N, C-alpha and C positions, 0 to 999 in steps of 0.2 A: 227372579224379580221382573224381568222384561215380559215374560209370559203372563205372569199374574196381573201386571199393570195393564197390558193390552186386553186381557180378558175382562178386567174390571171396567175399562173404558168402553168396551163393546157392550157390556151388559147395561151400563148406565145410559149410553147414548141411544140404544134401541128402546129401553123401557121408558125413558123420559119423553120419547116421542111416540109412545104407543097410543093407539086409538082407544083402547079400553081404559076406563078410569081406574079400575082395580089395579092394573099393572102399573099405571102411573103412580098410584099411591104407594106402591112398594118401594119406589125410589125416593130416598130421603137425602137429597143433595142440596147444598146451599142455593145455588143459582146456576144459570147458564154460563155466567162469567167464570164461576169456579170450575165448571166442567171444561170450559175452553182453556183455562190456565193449566189444568191437569193435562189436557191434550198437548198443549205447547211444551210443557216441561218434559212430558214423555217423548215427544218428537225430538226435542233437543238431546235428551239422553240417548235415544236410538241413533241420532246423527253422530254424536261423539263416539259411541260404541262401534258403529259401522266404520267410521274413519280409522279408529285404532286397529280394528281387525283387518281392514283393507291395507293399512300401512304394514302390518305384520305379514300379510300374505305377499305383498309386493317385495318385502325385504327378507322373505323366508329363506331363500337359497343363499343369499349373501351372508346372513347371520349364521346359518347352519355351517357354511364353509369356514367362516371365521372361527366359530367355536371348535370345529373339527381340527383346524390348523393349529390353534392354540393348544389344545389337548395333546395332539400328536407331537408337537415340538417340545412340550414339557416332558413327555415320556422319553423322547429322544435325548433330551438333556440329562435326564436321570440315568439313562443307559451310559452316556459318556461319563457321568459322575462316578459310576461304579466301575469304570474301566481302569481307574487308578492312574490314568495318563493326563488328566486335566490338571492344569497348573493351580497351585494354592488350595487344593482340596484336601490333601493329606489323608486320603481314604485308601484302604487296601483294596486291591483289585478283587471284585467278586464277579466272576464270569457268568455265574448262574443268574444273578440279578440283572447284570448288563444285558444278557440275551433276552431275559423276560421283559424288561422295560422296552427294549427295541421291538419285541414282538407285539407288545401292547400298542406301541406307536403305530405299527403297520396296520393293526386291526382297526384302530381309530381312523386312520387315513382311508381305509377301505369302506367305511360306512357310507351308505347311499340312502338319502331321504326319500327317494322315489317309492320304495317299499317301506312304508311307515311301520308296519307290524314287525317285519324282520329286523329293521334297524332298532326298534324299541327293545326287542328281546336282547339283541347283542349289547346294547348300551347298558341294560340292567345287569347283564353278566359282567361287563367290564367294571361297572361301579362296585359290584360285589367283590370282584378280584382285587380292586384297589383298596377296599376296606380290609380285606384279609391280609394283604401284604404289609399293612401297617404294623401287624403284630410281630413281624420279624425283629429280632434284637438289634440288628445293624441299622434298621430303619427307624425303630421306635425311639432311639436315642438321638436322632438327627432332626432338629427342628426345621431345617431348610428343606429336607426331603419330604417331611410331613406336609409342609406348606404347599409344595408342588403337587402332592397327591390330593390335598383338599381342593386346590384350584382346578385340577383336572376333573375331579368329580363334579365340581360346580359347572364346568363347561359341559360335561355329559348330561347333567340334569337339565341344563338349558337346552341342549339338543333334543331331549325328550319332549320338553314343552314345545319347541319349534316344530318337531315332527308331527305333533298332535294338532297344529293349526291347519285346518282343512277348509276347503271351499264350502263344505256342507254346513259349516257354522253360519256363513252368510246366507245360505238358502233357508236355514232354520229361522234366522232373524227376520228375513223377508216374509216368511209364512206367518210367523208370530205377529209381526207388526202390520199385517194387511188390514186396510181400512176400506175395502171395497163396499162394505155395508153402509157407509155414510156418504155415498155419492150424492144423494138428494138431501140428506140431513144437514150436511156441512153448509149449505146455502143459508140456513137459519142463523149462522154465527158470523155472517159478514158484518152486521152492525156492531156486534160486540168486539170483533177484531178492530174495526175502524175506531171505535171508542177507546180501545186500549192504545192504539197508535196516537190518538190525539192527546191522551194523558201522558204517555211516555213514548216518544218517537223511536227510542232504541229497542222497543219491543219487536221491531221489524226483524231484528237478527234472529229472534226465536221463531218468528213467522216463517223465515226461510226454511228451517228444518220441518215446520208443519207442512209447508207446500211440498217438500220432498217426500214426506210421509204420505201425502195425498196422491202423489204420483204412483204409489204402489197399487192404486186401483187398476192401473193398466197391466200390471205384470202378469197375473194369472190368465186373463182373457187372451193376451197376446201370445202366451206360451201355447195355449190350446190351438189358436189359429195357426201358429207356426208349425205345430206338430201335424196339423191337418194339411200342410203345404198349400194353404189357401192363397190365392193371388191378392186377397183383400188385406193382407198384413200391413202394407205401407199406408193404404188409405185409412184403415181403422186407427192406426197409430197416429197419423196426422190429425184426424178428427178429434180424438179424445185428448191428444196433447194440446191442440188449439183450444179446446174447451177448458182445460186446466189453466192454460196461460190466460185465457179470458177471465177466469175466476181470480187469478192472482192480480190481474189489472183492476178488477172491480174492488178487491180488498184494498189495494194500495192507492186507489184514486183519491182516497181521503187526504193523502199528503198534499197533492196540488190544490185540492179544494180548500184545505186549511191554509195553505200558502196564500191563496188568492183572497181569502177573508182578511188575512193580515195585510195583504197588498193593497186592499181597498183603503185601509186606514193609512198606509204609507202614502197612497195617492192623495188622500185628503190633507195630510201634513205637508207634503211637498207642494201641492197646488194652492192650498188656501192659507197655510200657516207660516211656512218658512219664506222669508222675503228673499228675493233675488238680489245677489250682491252686485252693487254697481262697480264700475272700474276703479273709482276712488271713493274712500269713505272718510268723513271728518272724524277726528279723534273723539269728539264728544258722542258720536253715534255708534261707536264700536260695540258698546254693550247692547244697544238696540238691535243691531244686526246679528249679535252672537246667538240670541234665542236659545239659551242653554237647555231650558226645559223641553222645548220642541225637538231639539237635536238629540237629547237623551232619549225621548220617546221614540224617535226614528231609529236610533241605535238599538234600543231594546227590541223593537219589532223586527229589525233586520236580523238580530241574533236568534229570535224565535224561528224565523224562516230557515236560517242555516242549521238549527237543531233538527228541524223536520227533515231536511235533506240528508243530514248526517246519518240518520238511521238507515235510509235506503242505500246510500253509497257505501255503508259498512257491509252490506250484503255482497257476497262474492258471486261471480257468474255461476248460475245454477242450471242444470239440465232437468227440465220438467217434461217428463215423457221423452220425446225425441226432439223437443225444441229447446234450444239454449236460450235462457233468459238472462239478459244483461241488466243489472239493476240500474245502471246509469241511463240505459236506453229506456227502461221502464219509467224512470223519473222524468226523462225528457218527453216521452209520449204522454204521460199524465199531465205534465205542464202544458203541452200543446193542446191536449183535449180540453182542459179547463180554459185555456186562452181562447180557443175557437168558440167555446160556448159563451164566454163573456163578451167577446167582440160581436158575435152574431146577435146576441140578445140586445146589446146596446144599439146596434144598427136597426134592428127590427122595432124596438120600442121608441127610438128617437125619430126615425124617418117616417113619421105619420103626419100627413098634411090634411087637416080637417077644414080649415077656413078657406084655403085657396088663395091667401093673400101673400104678397112677397115678404112682408114683415115676419109672418109666421115661418116661412121657409128659411129666412136668414137666421132667426132665433134657433130653429131646429139644427141647422148646419153648424152654428156656433156651439151649441150644446154638445153635438156629436164630436166636434173637433176637440173640445175640452176633455171629454171622456176618453177618447182614443189617445190624445196627447198625454193625458195622465197615466194611462196604461203603459204607453210606450216608454215614457221617461222612467217610471218606476220599474218596469221590466228591465230596462238597461241598468238601472241602479242595483238591482239584486242579482244580476247575472253572475257576477264574480263570487257571490256568496253561495250559490247553488251549483256552480261549476257547469254552466251552460253558455251557449253563444246566443245571447238574448236578441240582438238585432237580426241575426240570420233567421231565428225561429219566428220572430215577429213578421218579417217580410214574407217568408215562405207561407205562413199560415194565413196572413191577411190576403195575400194574392190568391191563395187556394179558396178562401171564403168567397171573395168577390167573383172569381171565375166560375165557381160552382153555382152561385145564385144567378149569374148572367146566363149560364148554360141552361138552368131550369126555366128562367124567364123566356129564353129563346125557343124553348120547346113548343110554345104556343104558335110559333111561326113555321114549325117543321112538321112534315108528314111522318117522318121516322123519328120518334122521340128518343132522347137519351135518358135511360133510367139510371137509378143510383148505382146499380151493380155494374153498369157500363161506363160510368163517369170516371174520368182520369183524376178528378178532384175529390171525390168522396172516398172515405177510408173506413174500414171496419174498426180499427184500433183507435182512430181519432176522427169520429164521425162529425160531420157538419149538421147541426140541427135544422129541421124544417118547421117553419111556423105557419099557423093558419093565416090565409090571406085576409087583408083588411078591406079589400074592395073586390068587385066582380071582374075587373080588367087585369089587375096585376097579380102575379103569383107570389112575389116577395118584395122586399124593400127596394131592390134595385129597379124593378119595374115601376114601383110607386114614385121613386125619385125621378126617373126619366120622364114619366108622364106629368109630374108636377113641373118639371123644367119646360116641357112643351106647353103646359098650361100658362106658365108665367110669361112665355114668349109668343103667345098666341097671335098669329098674324092679323086677326080681326080686331084685336084690342090694343096692339102695340105698334110702334113705328121703329124700324131698325135703321140706324144711321151708320153707314159703313165707315165714315171718317172717325167716329167715336168707338166703333166696335161694340155697340151697346143698343139695348132695346129701351125705348122710352114710352111713357104714357102720353098719348097725343094731346089730351086736353090740358094737362098740368105741366108737361115737360119734365116730369120726374123720371129719373133713371131707374129702371126696374132691374135689368140684368146687364151688367157691364164687367169691366176688368176687375173691379173690387168684388163683385158678387162671385165671379168665377174663381177669384183668388181664395175666397172663403170656401168654395166648393173643393178646391185642391187641398186646403188645410183639413177639411173634414174627412173626406174619403181617400185622399192621397192619390198617388200616381195610378195605383191599381184600380181604384174606384173610377177615376176619370177614363182609363182605357176600357173598363167594363161598360160604362155609360156609352162610350163611343161605339163599342161593338153592338150593344143593344139597339142603338139608334140606326146602325147600319142594317140590322135585321128588319127593323120597322120600315126602312126605306125600300128594301128588297120586296117586302110584302106589298107595300103600296104600288110599287112599280109593276109587280106581277098582276095585281088586280086591275090596274090601269090598262095594261096591255090587253088583258082578256076582254074587258068591257069595251074598249075602243075597237078592237077587232070585230066584236060581235055587232056593234052599232053601225060601223062603217059598211061591213059586208051586207048587213040587212037592209039598210035604207039609202046609203049615200054613195055606194061604189060607182054607179053609172054617172051620177051628177058630178062627182069629183073628177072623174076621168074627162068629162066634157069641159069642166072648169080649167083643168090643167092644159087642155088643148087651146082654150081661149087665151091663156097666159103665155103659151109657147110661141116664139122663144122669149126668154126673160130679158133679152137685150132690147126688146121693143116695148112700146107702151100699148096696152090693150085699148081697143075701141070702147067708147062709152065707159070710161074708167070708173066713175062713181057708181053708175048703175050696176056694172058687173060685180064690183066688190060688195056693194050693199046687198045685192040679191044672194050672193054666195054666203055672206055672213048670216043673213036671215034664214037661209035654208039649213045651215048647220048649227043653229043656236041651241038645239037640244043637247049638243055635246058639251057646251061650255060650263054648266054647273059641275059636271064631273071633272072636267079639265082644270078649272080654277081651284077647286078644293084639293085635288091631288097635287097639282103643281106647287101651290103655295105651302101645303103641308110638307112635301118633300123638300122644297126650298128652305123652309124653316128648319128642318132637321139638318140640312146641309150647312146652314149658317151656324147652328149650334156645334156641329162636328168640326167646322173650321175653327171656331173659337176654342174648342177643346184641344185641337191639334196645336194651336198657337200656345196654349197653356202648357201642354206637355213639352213642346219644343223649348220654351223659355226655361222651364224647370230643368230640362236636360242640359241646356247650355250653362246653367248656373252650377248644377251638381256634378256634371260629367261632360265638360266641354270637349275633352279628347275623344270620347265615344261619339259625341254628336258630329264632330268634324270628320272622324273616320267613316262613319256611316254615310255622311253627305258625299264624301269623295268616292266611296264605294258605289253609291247609287249613280252618281254622275258618270263614273267609268263604265258601269254596266249599260246605262242608257246609250252611251257613245258606242259601245260594242254592238248593241242591238241595232242601232241606226246603220252601222257599218255592215251588219249582216244583210239588211234589206237593200243596201246599195250593191253588195257583192255576195250573194248567198253561197256561191260555190267555194270561195276561199275563207269566208268568215262564218263559221257554223253558229247556229242558235243553240242555247243550252238544251240538252236532251230532257225528255219528260221525267226520267228517274233522277234527274239532278235536282237536289233540294235547294240550290242556291237562291233562286228567285223567291220561292215561298218563304224560306227562312229569313231572307233579307227584308221582305215586305213586313214580316212580324216585327222586326226591330224598328223599321221605319215608322210603322204605325204607333209603336210604343213610345217613340221619341218625338212624335209629331212632325216627322219629315215627310208629310204627304198632304195632298189637297183632295178633299172628298169629292169636289165637283169634277175632277178629272178621271174618276174611277168608273169602270163599267160594272154594274151590279147584277144585271141579268143578261142572259143570252136568249133571244127570241127571233122567230121568223120575221122578215120585214112586214110592216103594216102597209096596206095599200094606201098610196097617196099621203103618207104620213107627213112629209115636209109641207105639203099644201094645207093639210088639216092644222098643223101647228101654226102656220102663217095666218090662217083665218082666225084661229084662237087668239093669237097675240094682237092682231089689229082690231079684233072685236072688244078686247079688254082695255086697250090703250086710251080710248076716250074717257075712261073713268079716272085717269090720273092727270096731274098737272105739276109743272115744275115750280118749286118754292125757292125763290132767291134768298130768303132768310136762312133756310137750312141747307141751301146748296144741294138739294136732293129732290127727287120726284115723290110726291105724296098723293094719296087718294083724294079726290075732290070732296067726297062725302066720307067722313070718318066713321060714321056708324055702319057696322056690318060690311065694311069694305076690307079687301085684302091688301096687305102691305106690299109696297113696290119691290123691295129687295128679295123677299121670298119668292115673289112671282118670277123675277128674272132668273134667280138661281134654280127654281124648279124647271123652267123652260130649258135651261142649259143642261140639267141633269137628264131630263126626258130625251132630248136629242142625242146625248152622249151614249145612250144605250143602243143606238143604231149606227150604221156605217157612217163614216165621215162625210160621204156624199150627201146624206140627208141634211146635214148642217149647211153644207155649201148651197144646196138647192133652197133651203129655208132662207138663207141670207140673200140669195138671188131674188126670191119673191119679194122680200122686204125692200130691196133696192129698186125693183121695178115699181113697187107701190109708192116709194118716195118720188121717183121720177115722174110717175103719173100725176100725182097731186101737185108737184112742183110745176109741171107743164100747164096744169089748169090755172094755177095762180099766176103764171107768167102771161097767159093769154088774157087774163082779166086785168088789163092795164087801164088806169084812169089818169087822164091828163099827163101821160108820159111817166107816171110814177108807179113803180112796182109795189104792189101790196105786200104786206108781211107774209112770211111763209105760213101756210095753214097749220092749225094746231096739230092735225094728224101727222104732218111731216116732222114737226119739232119733237113730238113724243116718240115717234119711231126712231129718230136720230138719237135721242137720249137713251132709248132702249138698246140700240146698237152699241152705243158707247159703253154702257154697263155690261152688255153681253160679251163684247170683245175683251173687256178688262177682267171680268170674273171667269170667263171661260177660256182664257189664254188663246184667243183667236186673233190671228194677224189682221190688222186693220186693212191691209192691202187686199 
C-alpha cells in the first residue's frame, strides 16, 4: 500500500508539472488541492507507520525477553505439575513429561534474537513439539495443561513476529517514501497549504508529517557524501536543512498574517468602539458602558486568534534535517516577523512631511502614536491567548527596528558602511524591511523625522527661549516646539525612537564638526596664519589693554571676515542640534524617573562615584588607577546614561583633531564680529537678533561656540575667555575716558553684549565664573 501510494504520488506530481502538454493531459486529477491532500494524508500515514515500527524496534529486546521468560516459566510450571509433588494437583508423577517440559523450558530460555534465522527455526520446532505433546492422553484430558500449552505457543508466535522486526524495514520505508523529485515542485503548493491553514488551522498537524516527509530529500545525498568521507557533510547538511526550515517558515507565516488581520479589527474595536470605563459609573449608564455587542465581537475575534495558534502549538518539536524546529518558537518568530513588518510600514507611511508646517508634523505624530498604541494595547491583550510574552516581544522588536533604521541612516556619515549581513539588528528569520527613500537626503523615516525636527527649529526662522525650553515664531509669538510637542514625540516613537533620534543627531554633529575643522584649517593655513600670529602678539599679554583698541579689533575683524559665513552657519546648526539633544535628554530623564526611579537613582549615584574616582586618579595617579582599556565599565555605563537622559550633550567631546593654529583667537574674533547683530530684550529677558529676517538665533549661537571650543584642549577655552575679558576692559576703559561733566556714560553696547554672552556661556558650558 505504501509503495503503491508513493509511486502514484510521484507519477502524478511529475506529470502534472510536465512541460509537454500531451503528458499533462494524461493526468486526470481534480486539482492541486486534491493532490496536496493526498500528499498530506500519505505523509501522515507514513509518519504513524514509522512511529509504530520505531517503537517496536526500540522495545524489541524487552518484549522478546518478556515473551521468552513467560514461555519458559510456563514450561517449568508444567514440569513441576507432572512431578506429582505440587500441592492440590492430584496428578500422578510422570517423570518423562516432567523432564520433557523442563528441557523445553531450558530451550526457550536459551533462545537468542541476535541470530534471527536460527532463532526462528528453533521456535518453529518448539511450536510443533508443543502441538504434538497435546495428543498425549494425560495432557489431552487436562484443560489447565492445554491452556498453558496454548499460551506458550502464543508467546512463541509473538517471538517470531518480534524477531522478524528489522532495521531493514525502516530503510525500505525511507527509500519508498523518498520525495527528492519534488524539491522544486513543492514550492508551487505553498499557497494551497496556506489556504488550507486559513480554512482549518488544525491542518498544521498534518503539515508536520508533510515537512518530515520533505526532509527525506536530504537522506540519499548525505549518505553518498558520508560514504565518500567528504568534509562537506556538515556544511551541506546545514545548508539544505536551513532551506527546509525556511520553507516551513514560509508556509506557516500565514498564521501570524491571519492573526494580524484579525488584530487590526481588534484594534479598531478597542480604540474606536469600546468606551474606557471611568472610576465610577452611574447606575443608569451601566448598560451604555456594557456594550455587549462590541464585547461579543471582541471575544469572537480573540477566539479566532487562539484557534490559529492552537494548530501550531499542537505540533511537537520536529527535527527537520539536522535542525530542530520548535513550533512555539516558529509561532513566536512568525508573530515577530509580522509585527516588525506592520510597525515598519506604519512608521514609513506616517512619517512623511510634505508641507513643512508644524501642524502637519503634529498631526503625523499623533496619527503614528494612535497606530502604535493600538498595536501595543491589542498585542498585550492577545498575549495570553497565544501563549507569548507580548510586552517583551514588542519592546525587543521596536528597539531593533529603530536601531536598524538609525544604523542605516548613519551609514551616510561613515566611510565604512554597515551592511545588512553585518548588522546586529537585521535577521534572516525576522527581517526588517527596507523602503524606498522619499527624498534625496534621508535613507528612511528616522532621517526624515530628524531633518523635519531640524526644519521646525531652524535658527533662522525661530527663537529659542531657554526659560521656556521651547522654540517660538518671532513674529507671532506662537510656540512651535516645546514641552507639549516633545511629549507628543515621546508618545509616537517611544523611548527607543527618542534615543535613536539622539544618536542620529550626534552623528550629524560629528559630521559638521569634522567639516568645520577641515575647512577652518585650510583657510587659516592658506591666508591668515601670519596675520593671526601678529594679532596674538599685539594682544599679549591678555592682562593688559592693547594700544589703539578700536582700530586693532576692527582691522582684525575685517581681515578675517571671509571666515564668518562658514563659522556662523556651522556654529548655529551645531548649537541647534545640541539644544534639541538637550531637550531629548530631559525627556528621557523625566520618563525614566517616572517609570523606573530606582534605576535612574542607581545610575546617577554610579556616575557620580566613577567621576569622583577619576578625579582622585588625576590627583594621585600612582595609588588610584584609571580603568584599563579592556574594561567595559565606562562604555557600558555611558550607554545607560544616554538612554536615561543622564548626560549633557554640550559637555561631550565628539571629535579628536590636531590643534588648529590660533583657534582661540579666531573664535574670539568670530564672536565679537557677530555680537553687534544682537540686542537684549527686557520683555523676553533674553538676547534676540536685531533683524529677525535671515538672522541666526542667539541660543544656538552660544551653544555652538561652546561645542566648538569643547572639541579642543581646555586651555583654548581659557584663552578665549581671556581675550573676551581683555576686550571688555578695553572698551570699558574707552568709555571711562570719555567723561562729560563728571558723569560716566553708559557702558558701550559691545561691552553689554559680551557680558551677556559670557553669562550664557558660563551657565550652559558649566564654566566657573571665577
